[in-house]
N, C-alpha and C positions, 0 to 999 in steps of 0.2 A: 249774934247775927240772926235776925228773923228770917223766916222763909220768904217774906215779901222782899226784903233787902237782897237775899240770895238770888231771887228770880230777877231782880233788876240787874244784878251783876252778870248773870248768864243769859239774859233774855235775848240779846241780839248776836250771840256767838254764832258764826257761820262757818260768815263769811262775814262753789266754789266752787256728712254729705256736703256738697258744695252749695252754699247758700246763694252766692251771687248769681249763679247760673240759672236759678229758678225765679229770680225777682227782676222786674223791669229795671233798667238802668236808672231811671228817675227815682226809684225807691231804694236803691241799694248802693252798688259799688261806684257809681259815677260821682266824682267829687262835686260838691256844691260850689256854685259860682260865688263871686264876691258880693257882699251885701251892698245895696245902694247907699244905705245910711248905717253907720256903725252904732254900737250900743251907747246908751246914755249913762255915763258913770255917775253914781251918787253915793251917799253914805249907805253902808250896809245895815240890815236890820240889827236891832240891839242884841239878839241872841247869837250873832256871829262873834265868837270869842277871839279876841286879839290879846295875847299875853302882854303884860306890861313891858317886857323886855324888847318887844318888837317896835322899833321906832319908824318903820316904813309905813306909809299910809295904805290902808286897805279900802278899796271901793267895790261897789256892786252894781250890776246891771242885769237886764233880762234880755233873753234871745228867744224869739218865737220859732217853733219847729212844728212840723205836722204831727198830729196825734197818730195818724196812720200813714206810713210812707207809701202804702199802696194807693192812697188817695191824697197826694201831696197838696192839692188845692182845697182840701176839706178843712175840718176842724183843726185849729191851732192850739197848742199849749205853750206856756212860757216857762223857760228854764232860767233860774237865777245863777249867775256866775260872779265870782269875785276876782279881784286883780290887785297884785302888788307890782306896780310898774317898775321897770328898770330905770334907774336914774343916770345911766351911762350910755347915751345914744351911740357913742363911738364904739362901744363894745357889744351892743345889743344884737342878738342873732334873730330873735323872734319870740314866740310864746311857748311856754312849757305848761301843759295841762296836767292836772293831778286827779287821781281817784284813790281814796284811802281804803276801799274795800266795801264789804257788805255781801251782796247788794242791799242797799237800804240805809247806808251810813251817810250822814251829811258830809260834804266836802268843801263847803264855803270857807271853813276855817283852816283847811289843810295847808295852804301856802304860809299863813302866819304861824301855824303850829310848827312846821318844818323849819322856818326861820328861827323860831325860839329854840329849836333843838340843834341849831348850829349849821344850817344850810350855808355852805361856803359863799363868800361874796362873789366869787367867780361865776356862780350860777345865778345869783340875783342881779348881777351886772348884765349877763348874757341874755336873760329872758324876762319878759313879763310873766309872772307866776299866776296861773289861772286855776282857781278852784271852782267847784260847782256843786249844786245839788242836782243829781241826775233825775231824769223824769220820774215823777211820782213821789219824790223825796222832799221833805221839808218845805222849802219855798218854791219848789218847782212842780206846781199842780199836784199837790199831795193826794194820796189815796189811803184808805183805811178800811180794814175789815171789821173794826169795832171791838177789839179785844179789851177786856177789863183786867184790873190788877189781880183779881182773884180767879182768873180764868184757868181752866184745865190745860189750856195751851199757852205756854209761857216761854218757849225757846225755839230758835231755829233748828237746833239739834234735838232730835227726839230724846225722850228720857230713857235711861237705862232700864232694860227689861229683865228682871231677875228670873223670870220663868216664861213659859210659852203663853200662859194666860195673860200676862202683861202686854204682849204684842197684840192680842185680840182686843183688850181694853183700849189700847192706844189707837187701834184702827177705828174704833167708834168715835174717839175724840177727833182724829184726823178727818174723818168723813164729815163730822159736824162743822169743823173749821172750813172745809172746802165749800160746803153749802152756805155757810154764813158769809164768806167772802163773796160768793156769787150773788147772794141776796143784797148785799150792801153796795155792789158795783152797779148802781143805778144808771150811771152815764156810760157804761161799757168801756172803761179805760184800762182795766186790769190786763186784758188780753194784749195790749200794746206795750206792756212793760217786758221787754226782752233785751238781751245783751246786744243783739244785732241793731235794734232801734237805738240803743244808747250809743253804739258806735257811730251810727248815722248822725246822731245828735252832736257828737264830738266834731264831725266834719262840718256840720252846719255852724257850730260855734267858731271853728277855725275861719270859715268864710266870713262870718259876721264880724270877726276881728280884723278882716282885711289882709289875712296872711295867706301866702301861697302854700305854705307847709306849716305843720305844728309838731312840736315834740311832746312826749307824753311820759309821765311816771305813774305807774299803778302798782299798788301793793295788795296782796291777798286776792279777793275777788277782782280788784283792779287789774291784776295780771291777766285774768280772763278777758276783761273788757279791752285791755290794751292789745292782747293777742288778736281779738276780733277786729279791732280798729285798724291795725296795721295790715291785717290780712285783706280786709275789704277795701282799704284805701292806701295801698303801698306807695302811690305816687305823691300823696300829700302828707304822709307822715315822715317826720325828719328823724330825730334821735329818740329811741324808745328804750326805756329802762323798766323792766318788770321784776318785781320783788316779792318773794314768798309765794310760790307758784301753785295755782290750783291744778294745773296739768293740761288744761284745754281752754276752750272759749266758753265753757259752761260747767256747772256743777251737776253731775249725775249721781246715780246710786253708787257707782264705783268710787267716785271722788269723795262722796260723803263717808263711805266706809274707810277711806284712807285716813280719816281723822283718828281712828283707833290705832292704826300703825304709827301715826305721829305721836300719840300719847305714850305708846310703849317705848318709842325711841327717846323721848324727851324726859319722861318721868325719872329715869335714873339720875339726871342732873339734880333734880330736887331732892331725891332720896340721899344722894351723897352729901348735899348741903345740909340736910336735916340731921344726918348721922353725926356730922362734925359738931352739931349744936345740941346733942342729946341732953346734956346737963341743963340746958335752958328750956327745951321744949318737951323732952321726954318721949320722942316719937320713935326711937330705936337707935341702938348704938352702931348699927351697920346699915348699909343701903337695903340689904335683904330684909332686915327687921322693919325698916320704914315701910317697905312695900307690904309686908305682912300686916302692919298696923292699918294701912289704907284699906286693904281687903277686909280685914276684920271689922273695922268701923263701918264701912259701907254696907256689909252684910247685916250688921246689927241694926243699922238704920233702915234697911229694907224690911226687917221683921217688926221693928218698933220705932216709928219716927220719934224725933226729939220732942221736947215739950213745946217748942215753937212751931212744930209741924214739919221740920226739915226731914226729908226722906233720903234714902240712899241714892236715889237718882239725882236729887239736887246736890248732894254732897259730891258726887262724882263730877257733875257739871262745874261746880265751883273749883274743884281741883284741876280739872282740864283747863278752864279759863285762866287759872292762876299760873299755868306753865307758859303763858304767852311771853312773859318777861321776868327775868330773875329778880327784878326789883319787887315783885309781888310775893316772893317766897316767905318773908317774915310774917306778913299778914295771913298767908295760907297756913303756916305753922300754928299761928295763934288760933285760927278757926278750928284746926284739928284738936288742939288742946281743949277748947271749949266743949267739943262734943265727945271727947274721951272721958270727960267728967260730967255725966248727964245731969247731976244736981245743979251744976253751974249754968246750964243752957238757959237762955232767956225764954220767957213765956210768949206765946203767940198773941198777937193783937189783931182784932177783926178789922178787915179793910175791904171795902168795895168801892172802886173808883175806876175811871178810865185808865188804861195802861199807857204809861208815858212812852212805851216802846211800840205802840200800836202801828204807827206809820212804818217803822223799820221792819217789824215782823211781817207786815203786809207786803212791802216791796220785795223782801227776800223771798217770800212764798211765790209771788207773782212771777218774778224773773226766773227763779229756779224751776218752777212748774211749767212755764211757757217755753223755756229754751229747748227742752228735750223731753221726750215721752218717758214716763216712769212706769215701772211694773204696777199693774192694777190688782194682782192677785195677792191677798193677804198671806197665803201660804209661802209665797216667794220671800216675804220678809221674815216669816217664822223660821224658815230654813236658814236664812242669812244670819239672823240673830243667834240661833243655836250654834252655827259654825264659828262666828266671830267671838262669841262668849268664850269659846275654847281657845281660839287663836290669839285673841287680844283681850285677856281677862280684865284689864283695867277699865276699858271703855268700849269694847267691841259690841256689846249688846245695846249700846246707845246709838252709835252712828249707823248701825245696820237696821235699826228699828224703822217702823213705817211712818211716813210723813203725809201731809194733806195732798201732796202731788199725786198720790195713788188714786185720789178721788177728784182731782181738779176738773172743773167744768169744761175748760177749753183744751182742745188738742193743740200742740204746737202748730203755728201758722206756716212755718217753714222749717226745714232741717236746721240744726245748729250750724253756726259759722264754721267752716273748715279752715284750719290753719294753712296759710298759703306759704309754701317755701320758695315761691318764685317772686323775687323782688330784691330790693337793696339789702345789704348786710347791715342792718341798723337796729337789731334787737339784742340788748344786753340783759341777761337773766342773772338775778342774784338769789341765792338760796342757802339758808343755813342747813347744816347736816341734821340738826335736831330741831324740829319745829312741830308743835302739837297738832296744828290744824292743816298746814300745807307741808307735808314731809318732803324730804329730798326726792322721793320718787316722782313727785309732781314736776319739779324742776327738770329732772332728767327726761320725763315724757315730753315736755314742751320743747326742750332743746332738740330732741330727736325729730319732732314734727317740723320745727322751723329749719332744721338742717343748716345749710350754708348761710342762711340769713342771720344766724344768732351765734352768740358765745355764752357759755355758762360759767359763772363764778361761784364756786362752792366754798362756803365758809365753815370752818370748824367752830361753829357757834351754836348757841341754844336759844330758842324762843322764836317769836313770830315777828319778822321784820329785820332787814339787814341794813339798808342805807340809813345812816344817822341814828337809828334806834338800836342797832345791834352793837355799836361801839367798836367795830373791827376796822382798824386803820387801813389795811390792804383793800378791803371792799370799798371803803369810803373813797380812797384815792382813785381806784379804777373807775368807779361810777362818775365821780366828779370830773375826771380827765375826759371821759367820753362825752359828758354833757357839755363841757366848756370847750374842749379842743377837738372833739370828734375822734379821739384816740380809742379805737376798739382793740381789745386784746387780740393778738394774732391767732390765739387758740384758747381753748377752755383753760381756766385758772383755778387753782385751789389756794385759799387764804388760810393761813394758820391762825390760831387764837391770838387775840391782842390787836 
């Protein structure tokens, strides 16, 4: 694996006060009225992937929304949405909107993707499935900072800092990125990429579709967006399922540092898997030996990068990202094997080209930096890195490292959206016990914030994603029953493995 391929793998890993009271009703919590004319549905762009197993037609349309909700009659931008329409009018309840996470990930293909993963017919009968590229993403008025493939900035998560000097070097890179994003923002759009504005967009889409209410499924960062959406618009959100929880309506420094906790909790599953396959991969006969192999190899690559340029920081990012799903364990083990034998590692190839992840990296930065104020003092990050390197040696010195948010040009326009515990009991929270990027602590935090409005389903599972992707029958049945029949668990539930 070349470093360029490694960067492509990890490049978009993320994602994760009372707002309504300080914003005019026309810009925030007041539901949008119905559109005079509904969207015009046509064929989707060719890059919207529809797996061959999906036999249901997928259509796309655009919905205009204000760039600045403080000036709703000003500049408009267009959001592209997709639809798999229910074919059972007698069973149709309404629309179910999706967000797959990010921020910065495309969501136009999300309905078809979940259908291909076995989304039950009861759900496809009950709802028109609505995907979308959120503002700034893909086909929805995209924004870019201008990152290139050989850029020093290549991932949403900062690189692992093996020592104090590495934090200072990363601060220089982060400051350059913030300045470059500001310079490329010639139309002044970046400051309007916030979770609150995306939640307002969701309500505009609901209204454009002619629906009085809308249901929502959001995973990873989509859980933060969904939490903001139902907090700002409790009267027009129907059934809400939030999966793999960030912990709030935004990703802040504390949330990013929880990634290190998530890796510590999830890595033992890979270590146990690899130990059982030592005769094949040679990574260690016990989980403890596998952990030692990881630390030894990472430190070796810190001192001497591989022939293809792969560093300890990139190696750690690859391992972190491969813990998202157990299906990735064999390829991760093969990568470890490659770098355990330095003579077999591929040679580097020169490459200078636009970064295919430019848009995703840009949107993640804009939303994360605009949602909440980040510490600006480099010493704050130096102390955090030193502490988390000891507390969470696998990944703590990465997720505590400094980001461009420390140097972002714009201060947050409003406080982050506060989770509102006053409203209908309509929020079902799904959370694996072991998740590298959104650990169980995030699910517990959001459950506490929503209070009586929510129920938490804790799954004895590993990886990022519960519904459909996690393979747990109990969680699948609970979430499907809620979406189709409205059956909310009477209390919090725990689902055993399987």
